[in-house]
PDB file of N, CA, C, O and CB in Angstrom:
ATOM      1  N   UNK A   1     180.570-155.008  83.897  1.00  0.00           N
ATOM      2  CA  UNK A   1     179.774-154.335  82.877  1.00  0.00           C
ATOM      3  C   UNK A   1     178.911-153.258  83.542  1.00  0.00           C
ATOM      4  O   UNK A   1     178.325-153.487  84.600  1.00  0.00           O
ATOM      5  CB  UNK A   1     178.886-155.357  82.100  1.00  0.00           C
ATOM      6  N   UNK A   2     178.844-152.116  82.929  1.00  0.00           N
ATOM      7  CA  UNK A   2     178.089-150.989  83.476  1.00  0.00           C
ATOM      8  C   UNK A   2     176.592-151.208  83.267  1.00  0.00           C
ATOM      9  O   UNK A   2     176.162-151.793  82.274  1.00  0.00           O
ATOM     10  CB  UNK A   2     178.536-149.663  82.820  1.00  0.00           C
ATOM     11  N   UNK A   3     175.810-150.718  84.237  1.00  0.00           N
ATOM     12  CA  UNK A   3     174.365-150.802  84.067  1.00  0.00           C
ATOM     13  C   UNK A   3     173.876-149.604  83.249  1.00  0.00           C
ATOM     14  O   UNK A   3     174.663-148.737  82.869  1.00  0.00           O
ATOM     15  CB  UNK A   3     173.650-150.857  85.446  1.00  0.00           C
ATOM     16  N   UNK A   4     172.570-149.568  82.985  1.00  0.00           N
ATOM     17  CA  UNK A   4     172.012-148.539  82.105  1.00  0.00           C
ATOM     18  C   UNK A   4     172.205-147.129  82.686  1.00  0.00           C
ATOM     19  O   UNK A   4     172.527-146.204  81.940  1.00  0.00           O
ATOM     20  CB  UNK A   4     170.520-148.807  81.866  1.00  0.00           C
ATOM     21  N   UNK A   5     172.016-146.950  83.990  1.00  0.00           N
ATOM     22  CA  UNK A   5     172.200-145.643  84.615  1.00  0.00           C
ATOM     23  C   UNK A   5     173.653-145.176  84.498  1.00  0.00           C
ATOM     24  O   UNK A   5     173.916-144.003  84.236  1.00  0.00           O
ATOM     25  CB  UNK A   5     171.778-145.695  86.089  1.00  0.00           C
ATOM     26  N   UNK A   6     174.579-146.092  84.694  1.00  0.00           N
ATOM     27  CA  UNK A   6     175.997-145.755  84.556  1.00  0.00           C
ATOM     28  C   UNK A   6     176.314-145.348  83.125  1.00  0.00           C
ATOM     29  O   UNK A   6     177.056-144.393  82.898  1.00  0.00           O
ATOM     30  CB  UNK A   6     176.879-146.940  84.978  1.00  0.00           C
ATOM     31  N   UNK A   7     175.759-146.065  82.166  1.00  0.00           N
ATOM     32  CA  UNK A   7     176.007-145.754  80.752  1.00  0.00           C
ATOM     33  C   UNK A   7     175.510-144.345  80.405  1.00  0.00           C
ATOM     34  O   UNK A   7     176.135-143.645  79.609  1.00  0.00           O
ATOM     35  CB  UNK A   7     175.319-146.799  79.843  1.00  0.00           C
ATOM     36  N   UNK A   8     174.397-143.936  80.997  1.00  0.00           N
ATOM     37  CA  UNK A   8     173.881-142.583  80.767  1.00  0.00           C
ATOM     38  C   UNK A   8     174.886-141.551  81.281  1.00  0.00           C
ATOM     39  O   UNK A   8     175.166-140.563  80.602  1.00  0.00           O
ATOM     40  CB  UNK A   8     172.501-142.391  81.462  1.00  0.00           C
ATOM     41  N   UNK A   9     175.421-141.779  82.461  1.00  0.00           N
ATOM     42  CA  UNK A   9     176.414-140.861  83.035  1.00  0.00           C
ATOM     43  C   UNK A   9     177.672-140.836  82.178  1.00  0.00           C
ATOM     44  O   UNK A   9     178.208-139.762  81.904  1.00  0.00           O
ATOM     45  CB  UNK A   9     176.765-141.269  84.483  1.00  0.00           C
ATOM     46  N   UNK A  10     178.154-142.000  81.749  1.00  0.00           N
ATOM     47  CA  UNK A  10     179.347-142.053  80.915  1.00  0.00           C
ATOM     48  C   UNK A  10     179.116-141.314  79.591  1.00  0.00           C
ATOM     49  O   UNK A  10     180.016-140.642  79.088  1.00  0.00           O
ATOM     50  CB  UNK A  10     179.749-143.516  80.650  1.00  0.00           C
ATOM     51  N   UNK A  11     177.923-141.438  79.037  1.00  0.00           N
ATOM     52  CA  UNK A  11     177.591-140.755  77.788  1.00  0.00           C
ATOM     53  C   UNK A  11     177.546-139.232  77.988  1.00  0.00           C
ATOM     54  O   UNK A  11     178.015-138.478  77.135  1.00  0.00           O
ATOM     55  CB  UNK A  11     176.239-141.261  77.248  1.00  0.00           C
ATOM     56  N   UNK A  12     176.988-138.791  79.102  1.00  0.00           N
ATOM     57  CA  UNK A  12     176.958-137.356  79.393  1.00  0.00           C
ATOM     58  C   UNK A  12     178.364-136.806  79.570  1.00  0.00           C
ATOM     59  O   UNK A  12     178.668-135.710  79.098  1.00  0.00           O
ATOM     60  CB  UNK A  12     176.126-137.080  80.649  1.00  0.00           C
ATOM     61  N   UNK A  13     179.217-137.556  80.243  1.00  0.00           N
ATOM     62  CA  UNK A  13     180.608-137.135  80.400  1.00  0.00           C
ATOM     63  C   UNK A  13     181.276-136.986  79.032  1.00  0.00           C
ATOM     64  O   UNK A  13     182.000-136.020  78.793  1.00  0.00           O
ATOM     65  CB  UNK A  13     181.386-138.148  81.273  1.00  0.00           C
ATOM     66  N   UNK A  14     181.032-137.933  78.146  1.00  0.00           N
ATOM     67  CA  UNK A  14     181.618-137.877  76.808  1.00  0.00           C
ATOM     68  C   UNK A  14     181.131-136.630  76.063  1.00  0.00           C
ATOM     69  O   UNK A  14     181.923-135.962  75.398  1.00  0.00           O
ATOM     70  CB  UNK A  14     181.268-139.152  76.009  1.00  0.00           C
ATOM     71  N   UNK A  15     179.853-136.316  76.165  1.00  0.00           N
ATOM     72  CA  UNK A  15     179.313-135.121  75.511  1.00  0.00           C
ATOM     73  C   UNK A  15     179.962-133.848  76.050  1.00  0.00           C
ATOM     74  O   UNK A  15     180.277-132.932  75.290  1.00  0.00           O
ATOM     75  CB  UNK A  15     177.794-135.053  75.701  1.00  0.00           C
ATOM     76  N   UNK A  16     180.157-133.800  77.358  1.00  0.00           N
ATOM     77  CA  UNK A  16     180.794-132.633  77.984  1.00  0.00           C
ATOM     78  C   UNK A  16     182.227-132.488  77.471  1.00  0.00           C
ATOM     79  O   UNK A  16     182.644-131.394  77.090  1.00  0.00           O
ATOM     80  CB  UNK A  16     180.782-132.761  79.539  1.00  0.00           C
ATOM     81  N   UNK A  17     182.974-133.582  77.461  1.00  0.00           N
ATOM     82  CA  UNK A  17     184.358-133.529  76.982  1.00  0.00           C
ATOM     83  C   UNK A  17     184.426-133.151  75.498  1.00  0.00           C
ATOM     84  O   UNK A  17     185.307-132.397  75.086  1.00  0.00           O
ATOM     85  CB  UNK A  17     185.047-134.880  77.210  1.00  0.00           C
ATOM     86  N   UNK A  18     183.510-133.668  74.715  1.00  0.00           N
ATOM     87  CA  UNK A  18     183.508-133.362  73.281  1.00  0.00           C
ATOM     88  C   UNK A  18     183.300-131.871  73.023  1.00  0.00           C
ATOM     89  O   UNK A  18     183.769-131.346  72.013  1.00  0.00           O
ATOM     90  CB  UNK A  18     182.420-134.168  72.572  1.00  0.00           C
ATOM     91  N   UNK A  19     182.604-131.193  73.924  1.00  0.00           N
ATOM     92  CA  UNK A  19     182.356-129.759  73.768  1.00  0.00           C
ATOM     93  C   UNK A  19     183.453-128.894  74.400  1.00  0.00           C
ATOM     94  O   UNK A  19     183.445-127.674  74.240  1.00  0.00           O
ATOM     95  CB  UNK A  19     181.015-129.404  74.381  1.00  0.00           C
ATOM     96  N   UNK A  20     184.386-129.511  75.106  1.00  0.00           N
ATOM     97  CA  UNK A  20     185.423-128.764  75.824  1.00  0.00           C
ATOM     98  C   UNK A  20     186.537-128.335  74.871  1.00  0.00           C
ATOM     99  O   UNK A  20     186.994-129.137  74.057  1.00  0.00           O
ATOM    100  CB  UNK A  20     186.003-129.612  76.972  1.00  0.00           C
ATOM    101  N   UNK A  21     186.976-127.086  74.966  1.00  0.00           N
ATOM    102  CA  UNK A  21     188.058-126.628  74.088  1.00  0.00           C
ATOM    103  C   UNK A  21     189.430-127.248  74.402  1.00  0.00           C
ATOM    104  O   UNK A  21     190.363-127.087  73.616  1.00  0.00           O
ATOM    105  CB  UNK A  21     188.165-125.133  74.179  1.00  0.00           C
ATOM    106  N   UNK A  22     189.567-127.949  75.525  1.00  0.00           N
ATOM    107  CA  UNK A  22     190.827-128.622  75.835  1.00  0.00           C
ATOM    108  C   UNK A  22     190.940-129.992  75.175  1.00  0.00           C
ATOM    109  O   UNK A  22     192.016-130.590  75.169  1.00  0.00           O
ATOM    110  CB  UNK A  22     190.976-128.769  77.329  1.00  0.00           C
ATOM    111  N   UNK A  23     189.843-130.491  74.621  1.00  0.00           N
ATOM    112  CA  UNK A  23     189.873-131.818  73.999  1.00  0.00           C
ATOM    113  C   UNK A  23     190.750-131.765  72.758  1.00  0.00           C
ATOM    114  O   UNK A  23     190.590-130.908  71.888  1.00  0.00           O
ATOM    115  CB  UNK A  23     188.437-132.304  73.637  1.00  0.00           C
ATOM    116  N   UNK A  24     191.686-132.713  72.706  1.00  0.00           N
ATOM    117  CA  UNK A  24     192.608-132.815  71.587  1.00  0.00           C
ATOM    118  C   UNK A  24     192.666-134.282  71.183  1.00  0.00           C
ATOM    119  O   UNK A  24     193.413-135.064  71.771  1.00  0.00           O
ATOM    120  CB  UNK A  24     194.035-132.259  71.955  1.00  0.00           C
ATOM    121  N   UNK A  25     191.884-134.650  70.189  1.00  0.00           N
ATOM    122  CA  UNK A  25     191.755-136.067  69.834  1.00  0.00           C
ATOM    123  C   UNK A  25     191.035-136.788  70.950  1.00  0.00           C
ATOM    124  O   UNK A  25     189.904-136.439  71.289  1.00  0.00           O
ATOM    125  CB  UNK A  25     193.142-136.714  69.569  1.00  0.00           C
ATOM    126  N   UNK A  26     191.681-137.800  71.529  1.00  0.00           N
ATOM    127  CA  UNK A  26     191.097-138.556  72.636  1.00  0.00           C
ATOM    128  C   UNK A  26     191.733-138.157  73.971  1.00  0.00           C
ATOM    129  O   UNK A  26     191.619-138.883  74.958  1.00  0.00           O
ATOM    130  CB  UNK A  26     191.267-140.066  72.399  1.00  0.00           C
ATOM    131  N   UNK A  27     192.398-137.006  73.996  1.00  0.00           N
ATOM    132  CA  UNK A  27     193.086-136.573  75.209  1.00  0.00           C
ATOM    133  C   UNK A  27     192.626-135.190  75.649  1.00  0.00           C
ATOM    134  O   UNK A  27     192.103-134.403  74.860  1.00  0.00           O
ATOM    135  CB  UNK A  27     194.592-136.572  74.990  1.00  0.00           C
ATOM    136  N   UNK A  28     192.836-134.920  76.932  1.00  0.00           N
ATOM    137  CA  UNK A  28     192.638-133.592  77.493  1.00  0.00           C
ATOM    138  C   UNK A  28     194.012-132.912  77.448  1.00  0.00           C
ATOM    139  O   UNK A  28     194.959-133.397  78.068  1.00  0.00           O
ATOM    140  CB  UNK A  28     192.041-133.649  78.978  1.00  0.00           C
ATOM    141  N   UNK A  29     194.126-131.831  76.742  1.00  0.00           N
ATOM    142  CA  UNK A  29     195.405-131.183  76.447  1.00  0.00           C
ATOM    143  C   UNK A  29     196.067-130.613  77.698  1.00  0.00           C
ATOM    144  O   UNK A  29     195.610-129.613  78.251  1.00  0.00           O
ATOM    145  CB  UNK A  29     195.204-130.079  75.428  1.00  0.00           C
ATOM    146  N   UNK A  30     197.147-131.255  78.137  1.00  0.00           N
ATOM    147  CA  UNK A  30     197.873-130.831  79.337  1.00  0.00           C
ATOM    148  C   UNK A  30     198.818-129.664  79.063  1.00  0.00           C
ATOM    149  O   UNK A  30     199.492-129.184  79.974  1.00  0.00           O
ATOM    150  CB  UNK A  30     198.658-131.997  79.906  1.00  0.00           C
ATOM    151  N   UNK A  31     198.869-129.211  77.822  1.00  0.00           N
ATOM    152  CA  UNK A  31     199.724-128.079  77.463  1.00  0.00           C
ATOM    153  C   UNK A  31     198.943-126.765  77.429  1.00  0.00           C
ATOM    154  O   UNK A  31     199.489-125.722  77.071  1.00  0.00           O
ATOM    155  CB  UNK A  31     200.380-128.326  76.109  1.00  0.00           C
ATOM    156  N   UNK A  32     197.661-126.823  77.803  1.00  0.00           N
ATOM    157  CA  UNK A  32     196.795-125.647  77.778  1.00  0.00           C
ATOM    158  C   UNK A  32     196.102-125.476  79.126  1.00  0.00           C
ATOM    159  O   UNK A  32     195.980-126.428  79.897  1.00  0.00           O
ATOM    160  CB  UNK A  32     195.751-125.762  76.646  1.00  0.00           C
ATOM    161  N   UNK A  33     195.654-124.263  79.398  1.00  0.00           N
ATOM    162  CA  UNK A  33     194.916-123.925  80.612  1.00  0.00           C
ATOM    163  C   UNK A  33     193.571-123.346  80.201  1.00  0.00           C
ATOM    164  O   UNK A  33     193.472-122.624  79.208  1.00  0.00           O
ATOM    165  CB  UNK A  33     195.716-122.918  81.509  1.00  0.00           C
ATOM    166  N   UNK A  34     192.536-123.668  80.972  1.00  0.00           N
ATOM    167  CA  UNK A  34     191.160-123.291  80.658  1.00  0.00           C
ATOM    168  C   UNK A  34     190.544-122.538  81.818  1.00  0.00           C
ATOM    169  O   UNK A  34     190.699-122.921  82.977  1.00  0.00           O
ATOM    170  CB  UNK A  34     190.319-124.528  80.321  1.00  0.00           C
ATOM    171  N   UNK A  35     189.840-121.459  81.493  1.00  0.00           N
ATOM    172  CA  UNK A  35     189.004-120.792  82.489  1.00  0.00           C
ATOM    173  C   UNK A  35     187.644-121.477  82.413  1.00  0.00           C
ATOM    174  O   UNK A  35     186.946-121.328  81.409  1.00  0.00           O
ATOM    175  CB  UNK A  35     188.896-119.215  82.234  1.00  0.00           C
ATOM    176  N   UNK A  36     187.242-122.229  83.452  1.00  0.00           N
ATOM    177  CA  UNK A  36     185.989-122.983  83.398  1.00  0.00           C
ATOM    178  C   UNK A  36     184.741-122.109  83.276  1.00  0.00           C
ATOM    179  O   UNK A  36     183.695-122.585  82.836  1.00  0.00           O
ATOM    180  CB  UNK A  36     185.871-123.833  84.620  1.00  0.00           C
ATOM    181  N   UNK A  37     184.842-120.854  83.656  1.00  0.00           N
ATOM    182  CA  UNK A  37     183.675-119.966  83.579  1.00  0.00           C
ATOM    183  C   UNK A  37     183.495-119.355  82.195  1.00  0.00           C
ATOM    184  O   UNK A  37     182.367-119.191  81.730  1.00  0.00           O
ATOM    185  CB  UNK A  37     183.797-118.860  84.606  1.00  0.00           C
ATOM    186  N   UNK A  38     184.604-119.015  81.534  1.00  0.00           N
ATOM    187  CA  UNK A  38     184.518-118.331  80.243  1.00  0.00           C
ATOM    188  C   UNK A  38     184.895-119.228  79.065  1.00  0.00           C
ATOM    189  O   UNK A  38     184.638-118.879  77.912  1.00  0.00           O
ATOM    190  CB  UNK A  38     185.410-117.115  80.252  1.00  0.00           C
ATOM    191  N   UNK A  39     185.499-120.375  79.347  1.00  0.00           N
ATOM    192  CA  UNK A  39     186.029-121.324  78.366  1.00  0.00           C
ATOM    193  C   UNK A  39     187.202-120.750  77.573  1.00  0.00           C
ATOM    194  O   UNK A  39     187.569-121.290  76.529  1.00  0.00           O
ATOM    195  CB  UNK A  39     184.930-121.748  77.411  1.00  0.00           C
ATOM    196  N   UNK A  40     187.790-119.658  78.064  1.00  0.00           N
ATOM    197  CA  UNK A  40     188.991-119.110  77.436  1.00  0.00           C
ATOM    198  C   UNK A  40     190.140-120.090  77.651  1.00  0.00           C
ATOM    199  O   UNK A  40     190.286-120.660  78.732  1.00  0.00           O
ATOM    200  CB  UNK A  40     189.342-117.698  78.017  1.00  0.00           C
ATOM    201  N   UNK A  41     190.949-120.282  76.620  1.00  0.00           N
ATOM    202  CA  UNK A  41     192.094-121.185  76.679  1.00  0.00           C
ATOM    203  C   UNK A  41     193.366-120.363  76.477  1.00  0.00           C
ATOM    204  O   UNK A  41     193.442-119.519  75.584  1.00  0.00           O
ATOM    205  CB  UNK A  41     191.978-122.321  75.605  1.00  0.00           C
ATOM    206  N   UNK A  42     194.367-120.630  77.330  1.00  0.00           N
ATOM    207  CA  UNK A  42     195.651-119.948  77.224  1.00  0.00           C
ATOM    208  C   UNK A  42     196.785-120.962  77.287  1.00  0.00           C
ATOM    209  O   UNK A  42     196.566-122.131  77.606  1.00  0.00           O
ATOM    210  CB  UNK A  42     195.805-118.896  78.339  1.00  0.00           C
ATOM    211  N   UNK A  43     198.001-120.508  76.982  1.00  0.00           N
ATOM    212  CA  UNK A  43     199.154-121.393  76.888  1.00  0.00           C
ATOM    213  C   UNK A  43     200.036-121.439  78.128  1.00  0.00           C
ATOM    214  O   UNK A  43     201.027-122.169  78.144  1.00  0.00           O
ATOM    215  CB  UNK A  43     199.974-120.989  75.741  1.00  0.00           C
ATOM    216  N   UNK A  44     199.701-120.676  79.166  1.00  0.00           N
ATOM    217  CA  UNK A  44     200.531-120.664  80.375  1.00  0.00           C
ATOM    218  C   UNK A  44     199.646-120.475  81.601  1.00  0.00           C
ATOM    219  O   UNK A  44     198.518-119.997  81.484  1.00  0.00           O
ATOM    220  CB  UNK A  44     201.606-119.544  80.301  1.00  0.00           C
ATOM    221  N   UNK A  45     200.149-120.848  82.780  1.00  0.00           N
ATOM    222  CA  UNK A  45     199.339-120.760  83.999  1.00  0.00           C
ATOM    223  C   UNK A  45     198.894-119.331  84.293  1.00  0.00           C
ATOM    224  O   UNK A  45     199.615-118.369  84.027  1.00  0.00           O
ATOM    225  CB  UNK A  45     200.120-121.305  85.185  1.00  0.00           C
ATOM    226  N   UNK A  46     197.699-119.217  84.842  1.00  0.00           N
ATOM    227  CA  UNK A  46     197.137-117.929  85.236  1.00  0.00           C
ATOM    228  C   UNK A  46     196.052-118.199  86.278  1.00  0.00           C
ATOM    229  O   UNK A  46     195.356-119.212  86.207  1.00  0.00           O
ATOM    230  CB  UNK A  46     196.559-117.144  83.992  1.00  0.00           C
ATOM    231  N   UNK A  47     195.913-117.302  87.233  1.00  0.00           N
ATOM    232  CA  UNK A  47     194.905-117.476  88.276  1.00  0.00           C
ATOM    233  C   UNK A  47     193.520-117.644  87.658  1.00  0.00           C
ATOM    234  O   UNK A  47     193.135-116.916  86.743  1.00  0.00           O
ATOM    235  CB  UNK A  47     194.917-116.279  89.244  1.00  0.00           C
ATOM    236  N   UNK A  48     192.781-118.625  88.181  1.00  0.00           N
ATOM    237  CA  UNK A  48     191.434-118.894  87.696  1.00  0.00           C
ATOM    238  C   UNK A  48     191.390-119.866  86.531  1.00  0.00           C
ATOM    239  O   UNK A  48     190.308-120.224  86.064  1.00  0.00           O
ATOM    240  CB  UNK A  48     190.786-117.619  87.292  1.00  0.00           C
ATOM    241  N   UNK A  49     192.547-120.298  86.057  1.00  0.00           N
ATOM    242  CA  UNK A  49     192.621-121.229  84.937  1.00  0.00           C
ATOM    243  C   UNK A  49     193.068-122.594  85.443  1.00  0.00           C
ATOM    244  O   UNK A  49     193.864-122.690  86.377  1.00  0.00           O
ATOM    245  CB  UNK A  49     193.588-120.706  83.844  1.00  0.00           C
ATOM    246  N   UNK A  50     192.551-123.647  84.821  1.00  0.00           N
ATOM    247  CA  UNK A  50     192.832-125.025  85.195  1.00  0.00           C
ATOM    248  C   UNK A  50     193.592-125.688  84.053  1.00  0.00           C
ATOM    249  O   UNK A  50     193.207-125.572  82.890  1.00  0.00           O
ATOM    250  CB  UNK A  50     191.520-125.803  85.523  1.00  0.00           C
ATOM    251  N   UNK A  51     194.665-126.377  84.391  1.00  0.00           N
ATOM    252  CA  UNK A  51     195.432-127.087  83.369  1.00  0.00           C
ATOM    253  C   UNK A  51     194.705-128.349  82.950  1.00  0.00           C
ATOM    254  O   UNK A  51     194.126-129.050  83.781  1.00  0.00           O
ATOM    255  CB  UNK A  51     196.838-127.428  83.880  1.00  0.00           C
ATOM    256  N   UNK A  52     194.736-128.637  81.652  1.00  0.00           N
ATOM    257  CA  UNK A  52     194.184-129.890  81.164  1.00  0.00           C
ATOM    258  C   UNK A  52     194.888-131.061  81.825  1.00  0.00           C
ATOM    259  O   UNK A  52     196.078-130.976  82.127  1.00  0.00           O
ATOM    260  CB  UNK A  52     194.306-129.981  79.639  1.00  0.00           C
ATOM    261  N   UNK A  53     194.179-132.139  82.050  1.00  0.00           N
ATOM    262  CA  UNK A  53     194.719-133.251  82.831  1.00  0.00           C
ATOM    263  C   UNK A  53     195.652-134.154  82.039  1.00  0.00           C
ATOM    264  O   UNK A  53     196.471-134.855  82.633  1.00  0.00           O
ATOM    265  CB  UNK A  53     193.596-134.069  83.382  1.00  0.00           C
ATOM    266  N   UNK A  54     195.549-134.155  80.716  1.00  0.00           N
ATOM    267  CA  UNK A  54     196.407-135.012  79.910  1.00  0.00           C
ATOM    268  C   UNK A  54     195.910-136.443  79.788  1.00  0.00           C
ATOM    269  O   UNK A  54     196.563-137.271  79.153  1.00  0.00           O
ATOM    270  CB  UNK A  54     197.773-135.020  80.482  1.00  0.00           C
ATOM    271  N   UNK A  55     194.778-136.741  80.379  1.00  0.00           N
ATOM    272  CA  UNK A  55     194.266-138.114  80.387  1.00  0.00           C
ATOM    273  C   UNK A  55     193.688-138.531  79.039  1.00  0.00           C
ATOM    274  O   UNK A  55     193.278-137.704  78.225  1.00  0.00           O
ATOM    275  CB  UNK A  55     193.207-138.263  81.458  1.00  0.00           C
ATOM    276  N   UNK A  56     193.671-139.858  78.836  1.00  0.00           N
ATOM    277  CA  UNK A  56     192.960-140.444  77.709  1.00  0.00           C
ATOM    278  C   UNK A  56     191.478-140.415  78.081  1.00  0.00           C
ATOM    279  O   UNK A  56     191.053-141.109  79.005  1.00  0.00           O
ATOM    280  CB  UNK A  56     193.465-141.919  77.385  1.00  0.00           C
ATOM    281  N   UNK A  57     190.711-139.629  77.376  1.00  0.00           N
ATOM    282  CA  UNK A  57     189.331-139.355  77.776  1.00  0.00           C
ATOM    283  C   UNK A  57     188.415-140.567  77.713  1.00  0.00           C
ATOM    284  O   UNK A  57     187.536-140.712  78.563  1.00  0.00           O
ATOM    285  CB  UNK A  57     188.771-138.279  76.917  1.00  0.00           C
ATOM    286  N   UNK A  58     188.593-141.433  76.737  1.00  0.00           N
ATOM    287  CA  UNK A  58     187.703-142.591  76.624  1.00  0.00           C
ATOM    288  C   UNK A  58     187.791-143.476  77.867  1.00  0.00           C
ATOM    289  O   UNK A  58     186.805-144.117  78.229  1.00  0.00           O
ATOM    290  CB  UNK A  58     188.048-143.409  75.369  1.00  0.00           C
ATOM    291  N   UNK A  59     188.935-143.523  78.518  1.00  0.00           N
ATOM    292  CA  UNK A  59     189.086-144.302  79.747  1.00  0.00           C
ATOM    293  C   UNK A  59     188.611-143.504  80.957  1.00  0.00           C
ATOM    294  O   UNK A  59     187.894-144.033  81.805  1.00  0.00           O
ATOM    295  CB  UNK A  59     190.549-144.729  79.936  1.00  0.00           C
ATOM    296  N   UNK A  60     189.001-142.248  81.040  1.00  0.00           N
ATOM    297  CA  UNK A  60     188.670-141.432  82.211  1.00  0.00           C
ATOM    298  C   UNK A  60     187.157-141.244  82.350  1.00  0.00           C
ATOM    299  O   UNK A  60     186.626-141.280  83.460  1.00  0.00           O
ATOM    300  CB  UNK A  60     189.362-140.066  82.118  1.00  0.00           C
ATOM    301  N   UNK A  61     186.474-141.045  81.242  1.00  0.00           N
ATOM    302  CA  UNK A  61     185.027-140.831  81.275  1.00  0.00           C
ATOM    303  C   UNK A  61     184.279-142.024  81.862  1.00  0.00           C
ATOM    304  O   UNK A  61     183.184-141.860  82.401  1.00  0.00           O
ATOM    305  CB  UNK A  61     184.513-140.545  79.877  1.00  0.00           C
ATOM    306  N   UNK A  62     184.848-143.204  81.767  1.00  0.00           N
ATOM    307  CA  UNK A  62     184.200-144.424  82.262  1.00  0.00           C
ATOM    308  C   UNK A  62     184.678-144.837  83.648  1.00  0.00           C
ATOM    309  O   UNK A  62     184.259-145.874  84.163  1.00  0.00           O
ATOM    310  CB  UNK A  62     184.440-145.555  81.297  1.00  0.00           C
ATOM    311  N   UNK A  63     185.545-144.042  84.254  1.00  0.00           N
ATOM    312  CA  UNK A  63     186.031-144.331  85.595  1.00  0.00           C
ATOM    313  C   UNK A  63     185.120-143.658  86.621  1.00  0.00           C
ATOM    314  O   UNK A  63     184.968-142.437  86.619  1.00  0.00           O
ATOM    315  CB  UNK A  63     187.498-143.858  85.766  1.00  0.00           C
ATOM    316  N   UNK A  64     184.529-144.450  87.478  1.00  0.00           N
ATOM    317  CA  UNK A  64     183.602-143.907  88.479  1.00  0.00           C
ATOM    318  C   UNK A  64     184.290-142.962  89.456  1.00  0.00           C
ATOM    319  O   UNK A  64     183.636-142.086  90.021  1.00  0.00           O
ATOM    320  CB  UNK A  64     182.945-145.039  89.248  1.00  0.00           C
ATOM    321  N   UNK A  65     185.583-143.117  89.667  1.00  0.00           N
ATOM    322  CA  UNK A  65     186.307-142.306  90.644  1.00  0.00           C
ATOM    323  C   UNK A  65     186.921-141.046  90.042  1.00  0.00           C
ATOM    324  O   UNK A  65     187.408-140.187  90.779  1.00  0.00           O
ATOM    325  CB  UNK A  65     187.388-143.130  91.284  1.00  0.00           C
ATOM    326  N   UNK A  66     186.906-140.922  88.726  1.00  0.00           N
ATOM    327  CA  UNK A  66     187.562-139.790  88.071  1.00  0.00           C
ATOM    328  C   UNK A  66     186.729-138.518  88.148  1.00  0.00           C
ATOM    329  O   UNK A  66     185.503-138.545  88.253  1.00  0.00           O
ATOM    330  CB  UNK A  66     187.848-140.123  86.622  1.00  0.00           C
ATOM    331  N   UNK A  67     187.457-137.399  88.090  1.00  0.00           N
ATOM    332  CA  UNK A  67     186.846-136.070  88.091  1.00  0.00           C
ATOM    333  C   UNK A  67     187.454-135.243  86.972  1.00  0.00           C
ATOM    334  O   UNK A  67     188.639-135.383  86.669  1.00  0.00           O
ATOM    335  CB  UNK A  67     187.037-135.363  89.463  1.00  0.00           C
ATOM    336  N   UNK A  68     186.673-134.401  86.369  1.00  0.00           N
ATOM    337  CA  UNK A  68     187.191-133.413  85.433  1.00  0.00           C
ATOM    338  C   UNK A  68     187.896-132.329  86.254  1.00  0.00           C
ATOM    339  O   UNK A  68     187.303-131.803  87.196  1.00  0.00           O
ATOM    340  CB  UNK A  68     186.040-132.806  84.536  1.00  0.00           C
ATOM    341  N   UNK A  69     189.143-131.983  85.923  1.00  0.00           N
ATOM    342  CA  UNK A  69     189.849-130.971  86.713  1.00  0.00           C
ATOM    343  C   UNK A  69     189.189-129.589  86.652  1.00  0.00           C
ATOM    344  O   UNK A  69     189.384-128.770  87.550  1.00  0.00           O
ATOM    345  CB  UNK A  69     191.279-130.863  86.237  1.00  0.00           C
ATOM    346  N   UNK A  70     188.414-129.331  85.607  1.00  0.00           N
ATOM    347  CA  UNK A  70     187.719-128.052  85.479  1.00  0.00           C
ATOM    348  C   UNK A  70     186.368-128.068  86.197  1.00  0.00           C
ATOM    349  O   UNK A  70     185.670-127.055  86.244  1.00  0.00           O
ATOM    350  CB  UNK A  70     187.520-127.709  84.004  1.00  0.00           C
ATOM    351  N   UNK A  71     186.004-129.229  86.757  1.00  0.00           N
ATOM    352  CA  UNK A  71     184.759-129.336  87.515  1.00  0.00           C
ATOM    353  C   UNK A  71     183.512-129.542  86.674  1.00  0.00           C
ATOM    354  O   UNK A  71     182.399-129.345  87.162  1.00  0.00           O
ATOM    355  CB  UNK A  71     184.582-128.125  88.329  1.00  0.00           C
ATOM    356  N   UNK A  72     183.681-129.936  85.414  1.00  0.00           N
ATOM    357  CA  UNK A  72     182.525-130.113  84.538  1.00  0.00           C
ATOM    358  C   UNK A  72     181.766-131.410  84.822  1.00  0.00           C
ATOM    359  O   UNK A  72     180.572-131.497  84.537  1.00  0.00           O
ATOM    360  CB  UNK A  72     182.970-130.092  83.092  1.00  0.00           C
ATOM    361  N   UNK A  73     182.433-132.405  85.374  1.00  0.00           N
ATOM    362  CA  UNK A  73     181.766-133.649  85.758  1.00  0.00           C
ATOM    363  C   UNK A  73     182.606-134.369  86.809  1.00  0.00           C
ATOM    364  O   UNK A  73     183.775-134.055  87.032  1.00  0.00           O
ATOM    365  CB  UNK A  73     181.532-134.562  84.519  1.00  0.00           C
ATOM    366  N   UNK A  74     181.965-135.346  87.443  1.00  0.00           N
ATOM    367  CA  UNK A  74     182.615-136.149  88.479  1.00  0.00           C
ATOM    368  C   UNK A  74     181.807-136.131  89.760  1.00  0.00           C
ATOM    369  O   UNK A  74     181.036-135.206  90.015  1.00  0.00           O
ATOM    370  CB  UNK A  74     184.031-135.643  88.747  1.00  0.00           C
ATOM    371  N   UNK A  75     181.994-137.159  90.553  1.00  0.00           N
ATOM    372  CA  UNK A  75     181.285-137.267  91.817  1.00  0.00           C
ATOM    373  C   UNK A  75     179.881-137.822  91.716  1.00  0.00           C
ATOM    374  O   UNK A  75     179.137-137.816  92.697  1.00  0.00           O
ATOM    375  CB  UNK A  75     181.227-135.951  92.450  1.00  0.00           C
ATOM    376  N   UNK A  76     179.510-138.301  90.543  1.00  0.00           N
ATOM    377  CA  UNK A  76     178.154-138.834  90.348  1.00  0.00           C
ATOM    378  C   UNK A  76     177.931-140.155  91.060  1.00  0.00           C
ATOM    379  O   UNK A  76     176.785-140.544  91.284  1.00  0.00           O
ATOM    380  CB  UNK A  76     177.875-139.011  88.877  1.00  0.00           C
ATOM    381  N   UNK A  77     178.991-140.847  91.419  1.00  0.00           N
ATOM    382  CA  UNK A  77     178.864-142.184  91.987  1.00  0.00           C
ATOM    383  C   UNK A  77     179.113-142.222  93.497  1.00  0.00           C
ATOM    384  O   UNK A  77     179.431-143.282  94.036  1.00  0.00           O
ATOM    385  CB  UNK A  77     179.822-143.117  91.296  1.00  0.00           C
ATOM    386  N   UNK A  78     178.978-141.117  94.171  1.00  0.00           N
ATOM    387  CA  UNK A  78     179.194-141.083  95.619  1.00  0.00           C
ATOM    388  C   UNK A  78     178.068-141.750  96.357  1.00  0.00           C
ATOM    389  O   UNK A  78     178.087-141.812  97.587  1.00  0.00           O
ATOM    390  CB  UNK A  78     179.348-139.660  96.105  1.00  0.00           C
TER     391      UNK A  78
END
């Protein structure tokens, strides 16, 4: 069971994902690419763009070892 500090981090991760344009239901859309600086979304690879990870977000957000591929969260538990 997560402690209160961990729950705060998990909640912040959820808020970040909820605001991300790659979020598609409970998944990070692996069919799209995102520019983390501008939040522009495109349908094919391009320099400076990160592909969505395709993960189920409700699980990934609660994994201490997971990282957002766009660099929006992760590494809080080092």
